[in-house]
DRENROTI-867194 format. One line per 2 residues: number of its first residue (from 1); for each residue x, y, z of N, C-alpha, C, CB. Coordinates in steps of 0.2 Angstrom, whole numbers, plus 5000, padded with zeros to 4 digits. Glycine has a CB too. Example, Ala and Ser with C-alpha at 12.3 -4.5 7.8 and 13.67 -1.06 7.14 Angstrom:
2
1 = 5066:4972:5039:5062:4978:5039:5066:4984:5039:5057:4978:5045 | 5064:4989:5035:5068:4995:5036:5064:5000:5039:5070:4997:5029
This chain:
161
1 = 5672:5135:5874:5679:5132:5873:5676:5127:5864:5682:5125:5882 | 5682:5128:5862:5680:5126:5854:5684:5121:5852:5680:5132:5849
3 = 5682:5117:5849:5688:5109:5846:5687:5108:5842:5689:5103:5848 | 5690:5108:5834:5690:5105:5827:5691:5100:5827:5694:5108:5823
5 = 5687:5094:5826:5691:5087:5825:5689:5088:5819:5689:5080:5828 | 5692:5080:5817:5691:5075:5810:5685:5073:5808:5696:5069:5809
7 = 5680:5073:5805:5676:5068:5806:5676:5059:5806:5672:5070:5803 | 5671:5057:5811:5672:5050:5810:5665:5046:5810:5678:5047:5816
9 = 5665:5040:5810:5656:5038:5807:5657:5037:5817:5653:5027:5800 | 5659:5039:5823:5655:5039:5828:5649:5047:5828:5661:5037:5833
11 = 5651:5053:5823:5650:5058:5824:5643:5058:5821:5656:5062:5822 | 5643:5054:5814:5637:5054:5812:5628:5055:5817:5638:5049:5807
13 = 5628:5056:5821:5620:5056:5823:5617:5061:5827:5617:5050:5827 | 5626:5065:5827:5627:5071:5829:5625:5074:5826:5632:5073:5830
15 = 5629:5076:5818:5630:5078:5813:5623:5080:5810:5634:5074:5810 | 5619:5073:5811:5612:5075:5808:5608:5078:5811:5609:5071:5807
17 = 5611:5078:5819:5605:5082:5823:5605:5089:5823:5604:5080:5830 | 5608:5091:5818:5613:5100:5819:5604:5102:5813:5627:5102:5813
19 = 5603:5108:5817:5599:5109:5813:5600:5119:5809:5590:5106:5818 | 5598:5119:5805:5596:5125:5800:5592:5129:5798:5597:5124:5796
21 = 5592:5137:5803:5588:5141:5799:5585:5138:5792:5593:5146:5798 | 5577:5140:5791:5573:5136:5784:5576:5141:5779:5562:5136:5782
23 = 5580:5147:5779:5581:5154:5777:5590:5150:5775:5578:5163:5783 | 5593:5147:5778:5598:5143:5775:5602:5138:5773:5600:5144:5776
25 = 5596:5133:5771:5597:5128:5769:5598:5127:5764:5594:5126:5770 | 5597:5132:5759:5599:5132:5752:5607:5136:5750:5594:5135:5749
27 = 5609:5138:5758:5615:5139:5756:5619:5132:5759:5618:5147:5758 | 5619:5131:5761:5620:5124:5765:5623:5119:5764:5616:5121:5766
29 = 5625:5112:5767:5623:5106:5762:5620:5103:5768:5629:5101:5759 | 5615:5097:5765:5615:5093:5771:5619:5090:5773:5611:5090:5771
31 = 5615:5087:5782:5619:5084:5785:5623:5075:5781:5616:5083:5792 | 5618:5073:5777:5618:5066:5775:5623:5071:5768:5608:5061:5773
33 = 5624:5076:5766:5626:5076:5759:5635:5077:5761:5621:5083:5753 | 5635:5079:5768:5640:5082:5770:5644:5075:5773:5638:5088:5775
35 = 5642:5071:5774:5642:5065:5777:5648:5061:5770:5633:5061:5777 | 5643:5060:5765:5643:5057:5757:5649:5060:5756:5637:5059:5752
37 = 5650:5068:5757:5655:5069:5751:5665:5071:5752:5652:5076:5748 | 5664:5064:5758:5672:5063:5760:5676:5061:5754:5673:5056:5765
39 = 5682:5064:5753:5685:5061:5747:5693:5061:5750:5684:5066:5738 | 5698:5059:5745:5706:5060:5749:5706:5069:5747:5715:5053:5745
41 = 5704:5071:5744:5706:5077:5743:5697:5083:5748:5706:5077:5731 | 5695:5078:5752:5689:5084:5752:5687:5083:5759:5682:5083:5746
43 = 5692:5086:5763:5692:5082:5771:5684:5085:5777:5702:5085:5777 | 5683:5083:5781:5676:5082:5785:5678:5084:5792:5673:5075:5784
45 = 5676:5088:5795:5678:5092:5801:5672:5093:5804:5682:5098:5800 | 5670:5093:5812:5667:5094:5815:5669:5099:5821:5664:5089:5816
47 = 5663:5103:5821:5665:5108:5827:5662:5107:5836:5660:5115:5823 | 5665:5107:5839:5662:5104:5846:5664:5110:5848:5665:5097:5850
49 = 5658:5114:5854:5659:5118:5859:5658:5115:5865:5654:5123:5858 | 5659:5118:5870:5661:5114:5876:5657:5106:5877:5660:5120:5881
51 = 5662:5102:5872:5659:5096:5871:5652:5094:5868:5659:5095:5877 | 5649:5097:5865:5643:5095:5861:5645:5099:5852:5636:5100:5867
53 = 5645:5093:5847:5646:5093:5841:5638:5102:5839:5647:5082:5838 | 5642:5104:5836:5638:5111:5833:5637:5112:5827:5641:5117:5835
55 = 5643:5110:5823:5642:5111:5816:5648:5107:5812:5644:5120:5815 | 5648:5107:5807:5653:5107:5802:5654:5109:5796:5654:5103:5801
57 = 5662:5106:5795:5664:5111:5787:5668:5105:5783:5672:5120:5788 | 5668:5108:5779:5675:5105:5775:5681:5109:5771:5671:5100:5769
59 = 5686:5105:5771:5691:5109:5769:5694:5103:5761:5697:5109:5777 | 5696:5109:5756:5694:5105:5751:5702:5106:5746:5686:5107:5747
61 = 5705:5102:5749:5713:5103:5744:5716:5104:5740:5717:5100:5744 | 5709:5101:5735:5710:5103:5730:5704:5108:5724:5712:5098:5729
63 = 5705:5112:5728:5698:5119:5729:5702:5121:5723:5697:5126:5737 | 5709:5124:5721:5712:5127:5716:5711:5124:5709:5720:5129:5719
65 = 5710:5116:5712:5711:5112:5702:5704:5115:5700:5711:5100:5701 | 5699:5116:5704:5693:5116:5703:5688:5122:5701:5691:5115:5708
67 = 5690:5129:5706:5688:5135:5705:5694:5139:5701:5687:5137:5711 | 5691:5141:5695:5695:5147:5692:5698:5152:5694:5692:5148:5689
69 = 5696:5155:5700:5697:5162:5703:5703:5159:5708:5689:5166:5709 | 5705:5152:5710:5709:5152:5715:5717:5151:5713:5705:5145:5720
71 = 5720:5155:5718:5727:5153:5716:5729:5146:5717:5732:5158:5721 | 5734:5146:5716:5737:5138:5716:5738:5138:5723:5744:5137:5712
73 = 5738:5131:5728:5743:5130:5732:5738:5134:5739:5752:5133:5728 | 5730:5135:5736:5725:5136:5745:5719:5131:5744:5721:5147:5747
75 = 5716:5132:5749:5712:5127:5751:5706:5129:5750:5713:5124:5758 | 5702:5126:5751:5694:5131:5751:5691:5127:5756:5689:5131:5744
77 = 5685:5133:5761:5684:5131:5764:5676:5129:5763:5687:5134:5767 | 5673:5126:5763:5666:5122:5761:5661:5121:5764:5667:5114:5759
79 = 5654:5121:5765:5650:5121:5771:5650:5123:5778:5649:5118:5770 | 5650:5126:5780:5652:5129:5786:5645:5129:5788:5657:5135:5786
81 = 5643:5128:5793:5637:5125:5796:5638:5125:5804:5635:5115:5793 | 5634:5130:5807:5633:5129:5814:5626:5130:5815:5636:5133:5817
83 = 5626:5126:5819:5616:5124:5822:5614:5128:5821:5614:5123:5829 | 5608:5132:5823:5603:5137:5823:5603:5138:5830:5597:5135:5818
85 = 5604:5134:5834:5602:5137:5843:5609:5140:5843:5601:5130:5851 | 5615:5140:5841:5620:5143:5843:5622:5150:5839:5625:5138:5841
87 = 5619:5151:5834:5619:5157:5829:5617:5164:5834:5613:5156:5822 | 5622:5169:5831:5618:5175:5835:5623:5176:5840:5611:5174:5838
89 = 5628:5173:5844:5632:5174:5849:5638:5173:5849:5631:5171:5854 | 5642:5177:5841:5649:5177:5842:5652:5170:5842:5651:5181:5848
91 = 5646:5164:5842:5652:5157:5842:5655:5158:5834:5647:5147:5843 | 5649:5157:5829:5652:5156:5822:5659:5159:5820:5646:5160:5817
93 = 5659:5166:5822:5665:5172:5821:5672:5168:5824:5664:5179:5826 | 5670:5166:5831:5675:5163:5836:5680:5155:5832:5669:5161:5843
95 = 5673:5151:5832:5675:5145:5827:5680:5148:5819:5665:5141:5824 | 5677:5152:5816:5680:5155:5810:5688:5153:5810:5678:5164:5810
97 = 5689:5158:5816:5695:5161:5817:5699:5153:5821:5695:5168:5821 | 5695:5149:5823:5697:5143:5825:5700:5139:5820:5691:5139:5828
99 = 5696:5139:5814:5699:5136:5808:5704:5138:5805:5695:5137:5805 | 5703:5146:5806:5711:5147:5804:5717:5144:5807:5712:5154:5805
101 = 5717:5146:5814:5721:5142:5816:5723:5136:5815:5720:5143:5819 | 5719:5133:5814:5718:5126:5814:5721:5124:5808:5711:5123:5815
103 = 5721:5126:5800:5725:5126:5796:5731:5128:5795:5723:5128:5792 | 5732:5134:5798:5739:5137:5800:5742:5133:5802:5740:5142:5806
105 = 5740:5126:5805:5743:5122:5810:5743:5117:5805:5740:5120:5816 | 5737:5116:5804:5740:5108:5800:5740:5106:5796:5740:5104:5800
107 = 5738:5113:5792:5737:5114:5783:5742:5122:5782:5725:5116:5780 | 5749:5120:5783:5754:5124:5785:5756:5127:5777:5759:5118:5789
109 = 5758:5121:5774:5760:5121:5766:5757:5126:5760:5759:5113:5763 | 5749:5126:5764:5745:5131:5758:5744:5137:5759:5738:5130:5756
111 = 5746:5143:5754:5747:5150:5756:5741:5153:5758:5749:5154:5751 | 5733:5150:5757:5729:5156:5761:5721:5149:5760:5729:5167:5755
113 = 5717:5152:5761:5709:5149:5761:5704:5154:5757:5707:5148:5770 | 5700:5148:5754:5696:5152:5749:5688:5151:5749:5698:5149:5741
115 = 5683:5156:5748:5679:5154:5749:5672:5156:5744:5678:5154:5754 | 5668:5157:5744:5662:5159:5742:5655:5159:5747:5661:5155:5737
117 = 5652:5166:5746:5647:5164:5749:5643:5169:5745:5648:5164:5758 | 5634:5168:5745:5632:5169:5743:5631:5176:5744:5629:5165:5744
119 = 5629:5179:5737:5627:5185:5739:5621:5187:5744:5627:5189:5733 | 5617:5182:5745:5611:5183:5747:5610:5181:5754:5606:5180:5743
121 = 5617:5180:5757:5619:5179:5763:5623:5183:5768:5621:5174:5762 | 5620:5189:5767:5625:5195:5770:5627:5193:5777:5622:5203:5770
123 = 5624:5187:5781:5625:5189:5789:5632:5183:5788:5616:5187:5796 | 5631:5178:5783:5637:5173:5784:5642:5177:5781:5636:5165:5781
125 = 5643:5181:5776:5648:5187:5775:5651:5190:5779:5645:5192:5772 | 5648:5196:5783:5650:5198:5789:5653:5194:5793:5646:5200:5793
127 = 5650:5187:5795:5653:5184:5801:5662:5183:5799:5649:5176:5803 | 5662:5181:5790:5668:5180:5787:5672:5185:5790:5669:5180:5779
129 = 5672:5192:5786:5672:5197:5787:5677:5197:5794:5665:5199:5788 | 5673:5196:5799:5676:5198:5805:5678:5192:5807:5671:5202:5810
131 = 5681:5187:5805:5685:5182:5806:5692:5183:5803:5683:5176:5803 | 5693:5186:5798:5698:5190:5794:5698:5187:5788:5706:5190:5797
133 = 5694:5187:5785:5693:5185:5777:5690:5192:5771:5686:5178:5778 | 5695:5190:5766:5693:5197:5764:5691:5196:5758:5699:5203:5765
135 = 5687:5200:5756:5682:5199:5749:5690:5200:5742:5671:5209:5749 | 5690:5196:5737:5693:5197:5733:5692:5202:5727:5693:5193:5732
137 = 5686:5203:5728:5682:5207:5720:5676:5205:5717:5688:5208:5714 | 5679:5198:5717:5675:5192:5712:5671:5190:5713:5677:5188:5709
139 = 5669:5189:5708:5660:5186:5709:5660:5176:5706:5653:5194:5701 | 5657:5172:5711:5659:5166:5705:5651:5165:5703:5663:5157:5710
141 = 5648:5163:5698:5641:5164:5694:5639:5158:5693:5641:5168:5686 | 5644:5151:5694:5639:5143:5694:5638:5144:5698:5640:5136:5694
143 = 5635:5147:5703:5631:5142:5708:5626:5139:5709:5629:5143:5712 | 5621:5135:5711:5615:5134:5711:5611:5140:5713:5614:5128:5715
145 = 5613:5144:5717:5608:5149:5720:5609:5157:5719:5608:5149:5727 | 5613:5158:5716:5614:5164:5712:5622:5166:5712:5610:5169:5715
147 = 5623:5173:5712:5630:5174:5713:5631:5172:5719:5633:5181:5710 | 5639:5173:5719:5642:5171:5727:5650:5177:5725:5645:5160:5728
149 = 5651:5180:5732:5655:5185:5731:5660:5180:5734:5653:5193:5734 | 5668:5181:5732:5675:5175:5735:5678:5178:5739:5680:5173:5730
151 = 5679:5174:5744:5684:5177:5748:5690:5174:5751:5680:5178:5753 | 5695:5176:5754:5703:5172:5757:5703:5177:5764:5714:5173:5750
153 = 5707:5171:5765:5712:5176:5772:5719:5172:5770:5709:5176:5782 | 5724:5174:5772:5730:5170:5773:5731:5165:5776:5733:5172:5774
155 = 5732:5159:5775:5736:5156:5780:5743:5155:5781:5735:5151:5780 | 5742:5157:5786:5751:5160:5788:5753:5159:5796:5752:5170:5787
157 = 5760:5159:5797:5761:5157:5805:5757:5163:5811:5770:5156:5806 | 5754:5167:5810:5752:5170:5814:5746:5170:5818:5752:5175:5813
159 = 5743:5164:5814:5736:5160:5816:5740:5156:5821:5733:5154:5808 | 5745:5153:5821:5747:5148:5825:5749:5148:5831:5750:5146:5824
161 = 5752:5156:5835:5751:5155:5843:5746:5155:5846:5753:5157:5847
């Protein structure tokens, strides 16, 4: 059972216990940076799997204002992290599908969700593709760790059911 819930202060210790593979750390935010990044436009979420927090992510409602490749009226999915203990089991794909369902219901006024995935992170790219994201064909070249592919998924009612 996967649940998406807004991050609260009581989630802090569980989020800090999430462990990533060393090879993934450069592509994701630390728990501390994630917690510190909340703003009016950066909404933080935790991922529950059978009642336990196993990951976190951010929805950026100002993404289209910051990213030139992003059309207006779109969300940004940032800092998607699943604990290493839950990777490779199809859970990440299921979580992303759940996020798409969540945004279709709770962020229905937005047309699409955009993200960037590092070109050196093919496992994440494959996970996003299996979940319904598509490549735009654009590269984002301003990241700290090399080029990133731009992906999107429509935020539509098909995910609400």
